[in-house]
FIRO-618507 format. One record per residue: z, y, x of N, C-alpha, C in turn. Coordinates in pm, whole numbers, padded with zeros to 5 digits, always signed. Layout:
N
ZYXZYXZYX...
This chain:
431
-01020-03500+02448-00906-03435+02381-00952-03381+02246-00896-03436+02138-00933-03390+02005-00865-03256+01978-00942-03164+01924-00889-03032+01897-00893-02996+01750-00913-03095+01665-00918-03066+01522-00818-03158+01453-00726-03100+01378-00618-03177+01319-00621-03165+01168-00627-03280+01100-00625-03278+00955-00483-03245+00907-00475-03176+00796-00344-03138+00741-00282-03259+00672-00161-03301+00712-00094-03409+00639-00068-03366+00495-00054-03464+00405-00045-03432+00263+00080-03352+00229+00194-03388+00284+00316-03314+00249+00425-03341+00351+00531-03263+00340+00651-03289+00418+00639-03261+00566+00561-03161+00604+00548-03133+00747+00677-03081+00807+00712-03137+00920+00822-03083+00999+00763-02968+01081+00816-02850+01057+00752-02731+01114+00845-02657+01209+00788-02613+01320+00856-02523+01413+00808-02382+01381+00901-02292+01357+00868-02154+01320+00879-02064+01442+00782-01976+01459+00781-01884+01574+00770-01740+01525+00867-01659+01566+00866-01516+01531+00888-01437+01659+00788-01359+01697+00794-01279+01819+00803-01131+01781+00905-01065+01831+00918-00922+01807+00829-00848+01907+00732-00776+01852+00636-00704+01937+00671-00556+01938+00689-00501+02057+00721-00359+02069+00606-00270+02021+00484-00327+02022+00366-00250+01981+00351-00244+01829+00433-00322+01755+00424-00326+01609+00505-00214+01548+00442-00138+01458+00514-00030+01391+00600-00083+01276+00553-00190+01211+00628-00250+01100+00631-00401+01117+00735-00454+01184+00740-00598+01210+00763-00680+01084+00724-00807+01089+00745-00895+00976+00893-00933+00966+00934-00972+00845+01073-01009+00820+01091-01159+00848+01177-01197+00945+01194-01340+00976+01254-01419+00860+01343-01356+00779+01401-01428+00665+01293-01459+00560+01209-01361+00535+01100-01381+00439+01006-01489+00490+00982-01492+00620+00895-01591+00683+00947-01732+00654+01077-01753+00671+01134-01885+00646+01122-01922+00499+01140-01824+00410+01125-01850+00266+00980-01889+00234+00884-01825+00299+00744-01860+00278+00716-02005+00319+00771-02045+00433+00749-02182+00482+00808-02283+00384+00929-02255+00335+00992-02345+00238+00912-02348+00108+00863-02228+00066+00781-02221-00056+00654-02304-00043+00602-02316+00081+00481-02394+00104+00509-02544+00112+00637-02582+00110+00673-02722+00118+00702-02768+00258+00714-02674+00352+00744-02711+00490+00892-02741+00511+00920-02813+00617+01058-02847+00653+01087-02784+00790+01143-02662+00792+01168-02595+00920+01273-02670+01002+01234-02716+01119+01328-02790+01205+01380-02704+01319+01310-02594+01349+01354-02506+01458+01291-02368+01436+01368-02263+01467+01318-02126+01455+01325-02063+01593+01208-02041+01652+01201-01986+01788+01169-01838+01780+01249-01758+01847+01226-01613+01849+01205-01566+01992+01151-01448+02005+01128-01389+02137+01079-01247+02120+01048-01185+02228+00995-01049+02222+00894-01026+02332+00797-00944+02304+00693-00908+02401+00652-00763+02375+00594-00701+02475+00540-00567+02456+00420-00571+02363+00332-00669+02387+00214-00690+02303+00172-00836+02317+00096-00888+02220+00058-01030+02227-00040-01061+02340-00031-01182+02391-00127-01228+02492-00261-01255+02422-00369-01211+02483-00502-01228+02421-00539-01375+02408-00492-01459+02501-00533-01599+02501-00444-01687+02414-00312-01670+02424-00219-01762+02360-00116-01693+02269-00127-01562+02254-00034-01479+02178+00101-01469+02247+00157-01583+02289+00285-01584+02359+00262-01603+02509+00368-01580+02588+00359-01602+02731+00372-01749+02766+00346-01785+02889+00349-01926+02931+00490-01985+02919+00591-01904+02950+00728-01955+02940+00765-01987+02797+00733-01898+02706+00763-01922+02564+00682-02039+02511+00558-02053+02559+00474-02164+02515+00536-02298+02558+00590-02304+02680+00656-02426+02727+00778-02458+02641+00852-02353+02602+00968-02372+02514+00926-02430+02380+00818-02374+02322+00768-02424+02194+00722-02569+02206+00650-02598+02315+00599-02734+02337+00713-02834+02347+00819-02797+02418+00933-02886+02434+01001-02913+02299+01014-02809+02217+01076-02825+02086+00990-02912+01995+00858-02892+02000+00766-02973+01919+00782-03121+01951+00792-03152+02081+00805-03293+02124+00940-03350+02084+01048-03274+02109+01182-03327+02081+01208-03341+01932+01151-03251+01851+01174-03254+01707+01067-03335+01633+00970-03388+01706+00859-03461+01645+00792-03377+01535+00773-03250+01565+00715-03158+01467+00566-03183+01451+00518-03164+01328+00376-03184+01298+00299-03052+01292+00373-02941+01292+00311-02813+01266+00391-02701+01333+00319-02604+01388+00382-02482+01442+00326-02365+01362+00415-02285+01304+00373-02173+01221+00419-02043+01284+00326-01951+01302+00356-01820+01359+00370-01716+01247+00470-01630+01260+00489-01523+01162+00402-01402+01200+00279-01430+01238+00185-01328+01283+00045-01376+01248-00050-01287+01250-00189-01327+01234-00249-01356+01371-00302-01476+01386-00361-01520+01512-00512-01511+01505-00574-01484+01616-00721-01489+01623-00764-01635+01626-00889-01664+01589-00936-01804+01595-00920-01866+01733-00948-01790+01839-00936-01845+01974-00789-01871+02010-00698-01782+01969-00555-01806+01996-00509-01933+01926-00551-01951+01802-00513-02070+01726-00565-02196+01795-00690-02188+01840-00754-02303+01907-00685-02335+02039-00655-02231+02117-00592-02252+02247-00450-02308+02232-00378-02259+02133-00242-02309+02110-00243-02455+02068-00338-02493+01983-00347-02633+01940-00379-02725+02058-00462-02675+02150-00499-02756+02266-00377-02788+02351-00286-02692+02364-00167-02712+02446-00059-02788+02370-00033-02749+02247+00078-02806+02171+00045-02941+02110-00084-02973+02098-00130-03100+02041-00076-03124+01900-00071-03017+01822-00038-03029+01681-00103-02911+01610-00101-02913+01480-00167-02807+01406-00089-02677+01418-00162-02567+01432-00103-02434+01441-00153-02351+01323-00062-02282+01258-00095-02203+01140-00040-02062+01159-00118-01962+01115-00066-01825+01123-00018-01780+00985+00028-01654+00976+00087-01604+00852-00012-01604+00736-00135-01562+00763-00236-01560+00656-00264-01701+00605-00279-01797+00699-00303-01936+00660-00188-01993+00577-00066-01953+00611+00052-01998+00537+00050-01946+00394+00022-01818+00377+00017-01759+00243-00097-01819+00161-00210-01842+00225-00323-01905+00156-00285-02044+00106-00208-02117+00188-00166-02252+00149-00077-02247+00025+00015-02150+00020+00103-02136-00097+00019-02104-00221-00076-02011-00204-00161-01974-00316-00241-02094-00366-00288-02177-00273-00367-02295-00312-00282-02392-00395-00154-02402-00362-00065-02492-00437-00032-02438-00575-00025-02305-00588+00027-02246-00712-00081-02212-00814-00206-02200-00771-00311-02161-00867-00324-02268-00975-00327-02223-01100-00334-02316-01213-00464-02300-01292-00507-02177-01313-00626-02155-01395-00752-02172-01310-00865-02188-01380-00993-02200-01311-01019-02076-01226-00989-01959-01284-01012-01834-01210-00923-01826-01086-00796-01863-01102-00704-01859-00989-00748-01950-00876-00794-02069-00913-00840-02164-00810-00964-02112-00739-01054-02047-00814-01173-01988-00751-01134-01879-00652-01038-01797-00691-00996-01686-00605-00933-01737-00477-00850-01841-00489-00787-01899-00371-00891-01963-00281-00986-02036-00341-01088-02103-00259-01173-02000-00184-01203-01889-00251-01281-01784-00185-01205-01731-00063-01077-01701-00080-00998-01650+00031-00988-01752+00144-00972-01880+00108-00963-01984+00210-01094-01998+00288-01205-01996+00215-01335-02010+00282-01364-01892+00374-01328-01772+00330-01348-01654+00415-01262-01663+00541-01142-01718+00525-01054-01737+00641-01109-01847+00732-01160-01953+00670-01214-02065+00746-01339-02028+00823-01421-01941+00764-01550-01907+00824-01536-01858+00968-01428-01784+00995-01409-01732+01130-01349-01836+01224-01302-01949+01168-01234-02050+01248-01310-02182+01252-01429-02183+01194-01502-02310+01181-01532-02373+01315-01551-02292+01418-01586-02345+01549-01477-02437+01603-01352-02419+01555-01242-02499+01606-01268-02648+01585-01325-02683+01471-01344-02823+01439-01448-02890+01527-01531-02810+01597-01640-02870+01673-01633-02832+01822-01513-02799+01868-01498-02758+02008-01542-02870+02102-01517-02994+02064-01552-03104+02155-01703-03124+02163-01782-03055+02080-01927-03066+02086-01991-02943+02150-01908-02846+02190-01964-02722+02242-02045-02744+02369-02011-02851+02442-02085-02877+02567-02229-02917+02538-02257-02956+02411-02391-03004+02377-02479-02888+02333-02488-02786+02416-02566-02669+02379-02705-02670+02443-02726-02754+02536-02858-02756+02599-02849-02807+02742-02965-02822+02804-02967-02873+02941-02991-03022+02941-03034-03075+03058-03065-03217+03068-02939-03300+03045-02948-03393+02952-02835-03480+02922-02726-03413+02843-02746-03287+02804-02641-03213+02734-02685-03173+02593-02803-03221+02551-02849-03185+02416-02786-03279+02313-02763-03226+02193-02704-03311+02090-02692-03238+01959-02619-03298+01867-02613-03243+01731-02509-03133+01713-02441-03096+01819-02329-03002+01804-02366-02874+01733-02462-02800+01787-02498-02673+01726-02552-02691+01585-02634-02795+01568-02693-02819+01437-02585-02845+01332-02489-02928+01369-02380-02960+01277-02298-02835+01244-02268-02756+01345-02188-02635+01325-02261-02536+01235-02390-02515+01262-02468-02424+01179-02479-02475+01036-02491-02607+01022-02498-02666+00889-02370-02638+00811-02256-02656+00879-02127-02631+00813-02112-02483+00777-02153-02397+00870-02144-02253+00843-02229-02214+00722-02348-02273+00713-02437-02243+00602-02375-02291+00470-02313-02410+00472-02248-02463+00352-02135-02371+00306-02059-02321+00403-01948-02231+00370-02002-02101+00311-02107-02046+00375-02167-01921+00326-02220-01938+00184-02288-02051+00158-02344-02075+00025-02233-02088-00079-02125-02156-00042-02015-02175-00136-01947-02040-00165-01932-01957-00063-01873-01824-00082-01956-01742-00180-02088-01744-00163-02177-01669-00253-02165-01719-00397-02156-01852-00414-02145-01911-00547-02014-01867-00615-01904-01873-00540-01774-01835-00597-01774-01687-00631-01832-01605-00544-01837-01461-00571-01914-01431-00699-02022-01506-00724-02098-01488-00849-02013-01525-00970-01940-01637-00957-01855-01681-01070-01743-01581-01096-01684-01528-00987-01576-01431-01004-01629-01300-01062-01753-01266-01028-01814-01145-01085-01829-01163-01237-01863-01285-01278-01873-01314-01421-01736-01299-01488-01632-01351-01419-01495-01337-01471-01457-01190-01483-01494-01112-01380-01461-00968-01379-01527-00898-01499-01652-00935-01527-01722-00874-01641-01655-00912-01773-01610-01039-01782-01541-01083-01904-01411-01006-01922-01340-00985-01810-01214-00908-01816-01242-00764-01859-01351-00708-01805-01389-00571-01842-01414-00561-01992-01483-00662-02047-01510-00663-02191-01380-00669-02270-01287-00755-02223-01158-00766-02290-01081-00634-02286-01086-00566-02170-01016-00438-02157-01079-00333-02247-01213-00331-02252-01280-00234-02338-01246-00259-02485-01235-00389-02521-01198-00423-02657-01059-00372-02692-00964-00387-02595-00828-00338-02620-00827-00185-02628-00911-00122-02546-00917+00024-02549-00974+00073-02681-01077+00001-02732-01136+00039-02861-01034+00025-02974-00953-00078-02964-00851-00099-03068-00725-00018-03039-00729+00058-02929-00622+00149-02890-00489+00077-02871-00494-00049-02821-00372-00121-02788-00337-00093-02643-00226-00028-02614-00191+00003-02475-00150-00123-02398-00170-00121-02266-00136-00233-02179-00027-00191-02082+00073-00277-02069+00182-00257-01973+00177-00372-01874+00160-00343-01745+00152-00448-01642+00278-00450-01558+00329-00570-01536+00444-00588-01448+00394-00607-01305+00440-00524-01214+00406-00538-01073+00535-00538-00994+00527-00581-00869+00647-00580-00787+00637-00678-00672+00735-00671-00585+00741-00762-00471+00764-00903-00522+00712-01000-00450+00727-01139-00494+00875-01177-00506+00906-01253-00609+01041-01302-00637+01136-01190-00681+01081-01083-00739+01167-00975-00790+01216-01003-00931+01159-01107-00995+01201-01142-01130+01107-01096-01239+00979-01075-01204+00882-01027-01302+00862-01126-01417+00846-01254-01382+00818-01354-01485+00939-01376-01576+01060-01368-01521+01180-01380-01604+01186-01265-01703+01159-01144-01656+01156-01027-01744+01047-01043-01849+00930-01089-01807+00816-01111-01898+00857-01207-02009+00921-01319-01971+00962-01419-02070+01064-01362-02169+01157-01283-02119+01261-01226-02207+01201-01125-02305+01106-01045-02257+01045-00943-02343+00954-01003-02450+00883-01110-02412+00777-01162-02500+00809-01299-02560+00925-01356-02526+00960-01492-02570+00855-01593-02525+00802-01571-02406+00701-01662-02349+00771-01767-02264+00692-01858-02208+00750-01964-02125+00674-01974-01992+00648-01859-01932+00581-01857-01801+00670-01924-01698+00610-02002-01607+00685-02073-01503+00767-01975-01421+00895-02008-01405+00987-01923-01328+01057-02009-01224+01063-01961-01102+01137-02030-00996+01186-01928-00895+01298-01961-00831+01353-01871-00729+01282-01897-00597+01155-01862-00593+01075-01882-00473+00961-01781-00471+00904-01762-00353+00796-01666-00339+00669-01716-00406+00599-01626-00473+00470-01656-00538+00481-01768-00642+00588-01765-00724+00597-01864-00832+00486-01840-00935+00445-01713-00949+00337-01679-01044+00214-01634-00967+00101-01696-00996-00026-01652-00937-00123-01604-01043-00134-01681-01149-00233-01649-01251-00177-01548-01350-00255-01447-01385-00205-01344-01478-00186-01402-01618-00079-01360-01683-00051-01403-01819-00035-01279-01906-00092-01281-02025-00085-01166-02113-00033-01209-02250+00053-01124-02306+00108-01151-02439+00107-01022-02519+00088-01036-02649+00097-00921-02740+00242-00907-02785+00292-00785-02782+00429-00758-02820+00429-00644-02922+00495-00665-03035+00507-00559-03136+00636-00483-03112+00621-00355-03079+00735-00269-03046+00761-00174-03162+00886-00166-03204+00922-00077-03314+00884+00066-03281+00830+00138-03379+00790+00278-03367+00672+00300-03273+00615+00192-03223+00502+00206-03130+00385+00120-03171+00414+00002-03226+00307-00089-03266+00281-00194-03160+00158-00246-03158+00122-00354-03066+00105-00303-02924+00157-00383-02829+00144-00354-02685+00108-00485-02616+00017-00479-02519-00016-00596-02438+00069-00590-02311+00148-00696-02285+00228-00706-02163+00160-00806-02070+00136-00766-01944+00067-00852-01847+00158-00880-01728+00174-01009-01695+00248-01050-01576+00146-01075-01465+00172-01023-01345+00073-01033-01237+00133-01101-01114+00047-01132-01018+00089-01194-00893+00180-01099-00816+00281-01156-00750+00372-01074-00670+00308-01026-00542+00353-00911-00495+00302-00856-00370+00393-00899-00256+00347-00877-00135+00424-00913-00016+00383-00819+00097+00469-00807+00197+00435-00719+00308+00310-00769+00378+00222-00676+00412+00097-00709+00482+00021-00820+00410+00009-00805+00277-00070-00901+00200-00209-00906+00260-00255-01026+00303-00385-01035+00370-00497-00972+00289-00582-00898+00356-00691-00828+00286-00780-00926+00211-00796-01047+00267-00880-01146+00198-00821-01180+00062-00688-01183+00053-00626-01213-00076-00638-01095-00171-00624-00974-00119-00641-00856-00203-00783-00854-00261-00880-00883-00175-01020-00885-00221-01044-00997-00320-00993-01119-00286-01018-01234-00372-00951-01219-00508-00832-01158-00510-00758-01145-00635-00783-01011-00703-00892-00945-00663-00919-00813-00721-00937-00821-00873-01001-00929-00920-01020-00944-01065-00886-00951-01137-00788-01018-01074-00655-01027-01133-00581-00895-01121-00588-00835-01003-00515-00711-00978-00570-00595-01060-00696-00607-01105-00754-00501-01186-00681-00486-01320-00609-00593-01361-00528-00582-01482-00421-00475-01462-00368-00468-01340-00270-00363-01310-00338-00228-01299-00457-00227-01237-00528-00101-01213-00576-00036-01342-00588-00114-01451-00639-00059-01577-00529-00042-01682-00403-00061-01643-00293-00053-01738-00263+00092-01775-00199+00110-01890-00153+00243-01931-00019+00278-01867+00058+00172-01834+00190+00192-01774+00221+00072-01685+00276+00099-01566+00320-00007-01476+00472-00018-01480+00521-00139-01496+00664-00165-01479+00682-00221-01338+00733-00138-01247+00752-00178-01108+00888-00247-01097+00886-00381-01097+01010-00459-01097+01062-00473-00954+01189-00440-00936+01251-00441-00803+01376-00528-00807+01395-00609-00703+01520-00684-00689+01627-00586-00643+01713-00544-00736+01813-00442-00704+01916-00491-00604+01930-00624-00589+02029-00679-00498+01976-00700-00356+01846-00682-00337+01785-00706-00205+01827-00597-00105+01860-00639+00016+01901-00544+00120+01788-00447+00154+01665-00498+00152+01551-00416+00192+01468-00372+00072+01535-00342-00039+01462-00307-00161+01379-00180-00143+01428-00085-00065+01352+00039-00043+01222+00009+00030+01228-00081+00130+01108-00121+00204+01011-00194+00113+01063-00282+00026+00978-00357-00066+00905-00264-00163+00974-00158-00207+00911-00060-00296+00793+00006-00226+00812+00042-00099+00704+00105-00022+00586+00009-00007+00616-00118+00019+00509-00219+00038+00428-00237-00089+00495-00239-00203+00424-00252-00331+00338-00128-00355+00393-00012-00325+00317+00113-00343+00190+00112-00258+00198+00052-00139+00080+00045-00051-00029-00040-00114+00009-00154-00172-00090-00241-00238-00148-00172-00361-00062-00103-00438-00111-00030-00556-00213+00075-00516-00189+00139-00402-00285+00239-00354-00416+00172-00314-00406+00054-00256-00525-00018-00211-00613-00060-00328-00551-00093-00442-00630-00134-00558-00650-00017-00654-00621+00105-00604-00644+00229-00679-00566+00233-00810-00441+00184-00804-00354+00187-00922-00235+00280-00900-00240+00359-00792-00124+00443-00757-00111+00567-00845-00216+00599-00923-00209+00717-01009-00163+00684-01151-00144+00555-01179-00103+00514-01313+00047+00543-01331+00088+00595-01448+00230+00618-01471+00310+00489-01450+00425+00500-01384+00505+00381-01356+00651+00405-01391+00717+00295-01422+00858+00297-01457+00927+00193-01370+01027+00234-01292+01099+00142-01206+01193+00056-01290+01190-00076-01269+01282-00167-01336+01367-00234-01228+01490-00188-01213+01580-00249-01115+01643-00372-01178+01594-00490-01136+01635-00617-01194+01746-00682-01111+01800-00792-01163+01908-00870-01099+02034-00786-01086+02058-00701-01188+02177-00618-01188+02305-00700-01194+02296-00825-01243+02415-00910-01251+02470-00944-01113+02390-00922-01008+02435-00948-00870+02501-00824-00808+02506-00714-00884+02566-00591-00835+02707-00574-00893+02788-00494-00827+02921-00463-00877+02912-00357-00986+02997-00368-01088+03007-00267-01195+02871-00237-01257+02797-00344-01290+02664-00326-01350+02673-00313-01501+02595-00222-01554+02571-00214-01697+02430-00159-01718+02357-00212-01816+02219-00166-01838+02216-00016-01868+02119+00052-01811+02110+00197-01834+01969+00246-01803+01940+00368-01851+01814+00437-01820+01845+00559-01736+01777+00572-01622+01786+00695-01542+01671+00787-01583+01701+00916-01602+01600+01010-01650+01580+01123-01550+01461+01186-01555+01435+01301-01469+01484+01429-01536+01454+01542-01474+01504+01670-01526+01451+01700-01665+01335+01646-01702+01277+01670-01835+01325+01567-01938+01412+01476-01895+01463+01374-01986+01374+01252-01998+01270+01243-01913+01177+01130-01917+01235+01011-01839+01229+00889-01894+01280+00772-01822+01202+00748-01692+01275+00730-01582+01210+00701-01454+01254+00566-01398+01369+00516-01442+01419+00387-01393+01509+00323-01497+01506+00190-01501+01591+00114-01593+01661+00006-01511+01791-00012-01536+01871-00113-01466+01900-00227-01562+01857-00350-01525+01868-00463-01615+01903-00590-01538+01931-00696-01614+01939-00831-01559+01859-00920-01651+01736-00949-01611+01647-01029-01697+01701-01170-01714+01759-01226-01607+01812-01363-01614+01923-01373-01717+02011-01273-01721+02122-01272-01817+02080-01214-01951+01957-01163-01960+01910-01103-02084+01976-00971-02116+02025-00902-02014+02093-00775-02035+01998-00658-02011+01987-00570-02109+01907-00449-02092+01766-00456-02145+01732-00562-02218+01596-00571-02270+01570-00460-02372+01674-00421-02447+01657-00315-02545+01629-00180-02478+01694-00155-02362+01671-00027-02295+01534-00026-02226+01486-00144-02184+01350-00151-02129+01249-00112-02236+01264-00169-02355+01172-00138-02465+01181+00010-02503+01304+00065-02504+01320+00206-02535+01246+00293-02434+01259+00257-02304+01191+00334-02198+01040+00321-02209+00991+00201-02246+00846+00182-02264+00796+00271-02377+00871+00275-02487+00832+00358-02602+00818+00504-02560+00914+00550-02478+00913+00691-02438+00806+00721-02334+00769+00620-02253+00676+00647-02144+00530+00621-02178+00505+00536-02276+00365+00505-02307+00297+00624-02373+00176+00658-02329+00102+00763-02398+00075+00721-02542+00098+00810-02634+00084+00774-02775-00016+00865-02845-00050+00827-02967-00142+00907-03047-00073+01037-03092-00153+01135-03124-00102+01262-03174-00106+01261-03327+00005+01295-03387+00014+01304-03533-00007+01450-03573-00106+01475-03658-00133+01611-03711-00134+01600-03863-00031+01655-03927-00016+01638-04072+00020+01771-04140-00011+01775-04270+00035+01883-04357+00133+01819-04455+00259+01858-04447+00364+01796-04528+00423+01897-04626+00475+01843-04737+00550+01926-04831+00692+01869-04840+00789+01949-04795+00929+01905-04791+01007+01969-04904+01104+01894-04952+01197+01947-05052+01316+02010-04980+01394+02089-05054+01510+02156-04993+01607+02056-04933+01614+01935-04993+01706+01833-04944+01664+01775-04808+01539+01805-04765+01489+01752-04637+01495+01857-04526+01590+01950-04540+01604+02056-04441+01639+02006-04302+01717+01895-04296+01755+01839-04165+01631+01788-04090+01538+01727-04166+01413+01677-04105+01331+01796-04054+01326+01904-04133+01254+02026-04092+01313+02082-03963+01447+02087-03953+01512+02139-03832+01478+02054-03710+01472+01921-03729+01439+01831-03618+01296+01856-03569+01205+01881-03662+01067+01910-03624+01059+02040-03544+01140+02139-03583+01143+02264-03507+01201+02242-03366+01303+02157-03357+01362+02130-03224+01260+02068-03130+01168+01990-03184+01063+01927-03104+00940+02016-03091+00951+02141-03141+00840+02237-03134+00713+02178-03194+00730+02108-03307+00617+02039-03370+00557+02119-03486+00622+02229-03529+00575+02304-03646+00473+02408-03602+00350+02398-03658+00244+02495-03627+00244+02609-03729+00265+02577-03856+00266+02679-03962+00365+02637-04070+00422+02739-04138+00513+02710-04249+00491+02813-04361+00497+02762-04483+00488+02850-04601+00570+02789-04712+00601+02871-04814+00681+02823-04927+00594+02828-05052+00595+02719-05126+00514+02711-05248+00582+02788-05361+00508+02805-05471+00562+02877-05587+00685+02807-05644+00691+02677-05630+00804+02601-05684+00918+02588-05582+00904+02653-05466+01013+02653-05367+01006+02542-05265+00899+02457-05269+00884+02352-05168+00836+02413-05037+00870+02346-04928+00834+02395-04794+00707+02323-04747+00601+02399-04723+00477+02341-04670+00473+02359-04518+00457+02248-04447+00456+02251-04300+00327+02191-04247+00272+02253-04143+00167+02192-04063+00232+02153-03931+00230+02023-03901+00298+01973-03780+00202+01902-03687+00237+01903-03559+00161+01827-03459+00257+01784-03349+00265+01650-03327+00352+01594-03223+00305+01453-03193+00364+01393-03090+00323+01257-03055+00370+01160-03163+00297+01053-03176+00333+00950-03275+00472+00894-03245+00501+00875-03114+00633+00823-03076+00744+00914-03128+00730+01046-03101+00834+01140-03142+00844+01148-03295+00729+01140-03362+00728+01148-03509+00810+01035-03569+00784+00911-03523+00858+00797-03578+01004+00798-03533+01030+00853-03413+01167+00860-03365+01250+00956-03453+01188+01070-03492+01257+01167-03578+01281+01106-03717+01179+01039-03769+01194+00973-03899+01312+00876-03897+01319+00795-03792+01426+00696-03782+01562+00763-03775+01571+00870-03694+01699+00941-03678+01745+01003-03809+01648+01045-03893+01681+01109-04020+01693+01010-04136+01674+00882-04105+01684+00779-04209+01572+00783-04308+01453+00828-04264+01337+00841-04354+01229+00739-04320+01145+00711-04419+01025+00630-04401+00905+00719-04431+00786+00676-04388+00666+00758-04411+00640+00779-04559+00678+00680-04643+00652+00696-04789+00750+00796-04853+00851+00839-04776+00943+00941-04829+00884+01082-04818+00773+01094-04745+00713+01226-04721+00594+01248-04814+00577+01371-04857+00461+01409-04938+00360+01474-04847+00241+01414-04837+00135+01466-04751+00037+01547-04835+00003+01665-04788-00091+01752-04859-00233+01721-04818
């Protein structure tokens, strides 16, 4: 009985299995599961559901449910059974022995999608690392039919040697990829330090997968990042320079989408990519405003941000896909201090890009302007505005009646006041 099944190239007819476990505090979403399978190129022919108190140690499901799955696999001529759960290597092996087709768990499914979507050299390395780490624990499956050749008269053979050889090859490859990714991480660190030296702030887009981050990124930066209505359309980080009025140059970074229970291997493997979010000056947390479970998705993203130590970075909520809501119009929600905390937009329709930029201007930490100015009597309105912003440190009047001011305020506020008063920097006399 062969227990190792090669993956067909494409078009697998897949039976989907989702078991509600009473022992689970946060169950997986069956709708998201089906979207993941479709995103991987699978053809779901049947969706089997059930419930248990806790998973079976040997087969995850009970014998009755296993017989039901087996019958569906045969009648539908399915090539693959995918579980919306993480299976142990032994559970995967035992299920394949009974079902006589390939069995994949949730982590394996996500890894497969990542493998298809990675485009850059770095992205491919990160995916391969995660796949090898996942494979390392399951390598024995491929050599189950040789396990009897462990020793004894007439029972000696190449089984153990072959298995150890494969394990060593996997370990060596993992070490090599980790070294290459460490080099990438150092290069990214150098790039970040260069941006910090030039004082160019970075804004990173984060959010649940398929929230519309790449569409927003394209609208803000006039870029052409791949966009699709599917999970994990973007894997490789993309960065663009954007010149913002009254603020100057800003680096905008599009990042990989998050998902519930993102496998730790992927978090570890994509750490070099996710560090772009962890080192940003401001996070734009993009949310699908039309999603029924948007509150849950926000919590899931916050959990990943905490895991990569990016939870302390200032963030701005971007409620996207407003065109799918009733009575939508772009707007900024502010806190009690008047600081922007959320923006409502429709990136697909291009509605609200101006308010996003306005909120970014107000939220990004800016340089402090400390100047000594000489104002004429005709610039009294500008003087009053500076007082309203509590920017005046000292004031005196010259012999000729000019007003001498010492001011200190953020660069953002300084340029905002100038704009409101219809002034340019060359209209001011600096002492």
